[in-house]
C-alpha positions in Angstrom: -79.4 -147.0 -1.5 -76.9 -143.9 -0.9 -77.6 -142.8 -4.3 -81.1 -142.3 -3.8 -82.6 -139.1 -3.4 -85.5 -137.2 -2.4 -86.9 -135.0 -5.6 -90.2 -133.8 -4.1 -93.7 -134.7 -3.9 -95.1 -136.5 -7.8 -97.6 -133.6 -9.3 -101.3 -135.3 -9.1 -100.8 -137.7 -6.5 -103.0 -137.7 -3.8 -101.9 -139.0 0.1 -104.4 -141.7 1.5 -106.4 -139.7 3.5 -106.9 -137.0 0.6 -108.1 -139.7 -1.3 -110.6 -141.1 1.7 -111.5 -137.4 2.0 -112.6 -137.3 -2.2 -114.5 -141.0 -1.9 -111.8 -142.6 -4.1 -111.2 -145.0 -2.0 -113.2 -146.7 0.6 -112.5 -147.7 3.7 -113.1 -151.9 4.6 -114.6 -151.0 7.7 -117.3 -148.7 5.7 -117.5 -151.2 3.1 -118.4 -153.7 5.8 -121.1 -151.1 7.0 -122.6 -150.8 3.5 -122.9 -154.7 3.1 -124.6 -155.0 6.6 -127.2 -152.1 5.3 -127.8 -154.0 2.5 -128.8 -157.1 3.4 -130.9 -155.3 6.5 -132.8 -154.0 3.8 -133.0 -156.9 1.7 -134.2 -158.6 4.9 -136.8 -156.1 5.2 -137.9 -156.0 1.4 -138.3 -159.6 2.0 -140.6 -159.5 5.1 -143.1 -156.9 3.5 -143.5 -159.3 0.5 -144.4 -161.9 2.8 -146.4 -159.7 4.9 -147.9 -158.4 1.4 -148.9 -162.0 0.4 -150.2 -163.4 3.7 -152.5 -159.8 3.5 -153.9 -160.2 0.2 -154.9 -164.0 1.4 -156.9 -162.4 4.3 -160.5 -161.4 3.8 -162.8 -159.1 5.5 -166.7 -159.6 5.9 -169.1 -157.0 4.5 -172.2 -158.4 5.8 -174.9 -160.8 4.7 -176.2 -161.6 1.1 -179.4 -164.0 0.8 -177.7 -165.6 4.5 -174.6 -166.2 3.5 -171.5 -163.8 4.2 -170.1 -161.9 1.6 -166.1 -161.7 1.6 -164.5 -159.0 0.0 -160.7 -157.6 0.3 -159.8 -153.8 1.1 -157.9 -152.4 -1.3 -154.6 -151.8 -0.7 -153.4 -148.0 0.6 -149.5 -147.5 -0.1 -147.4 -144.9 1.5 
């Protein structure tokens, strides 16, 4: 160990803090947040798909035609 000398910083090397700031490295806590957000988005999408499937099965009465109810569906207006 006595033979080792500090030669200075290697050119082009970054500290961990610099890599995090430049988004080269993502902290584990941020990865966990990203994963939780992705799972929540997937769950919301699945719920929306189930809701849309249920909506397609729902029928709305528009009145009577020759003594019986005539059923139709409302058009879907997406946002």
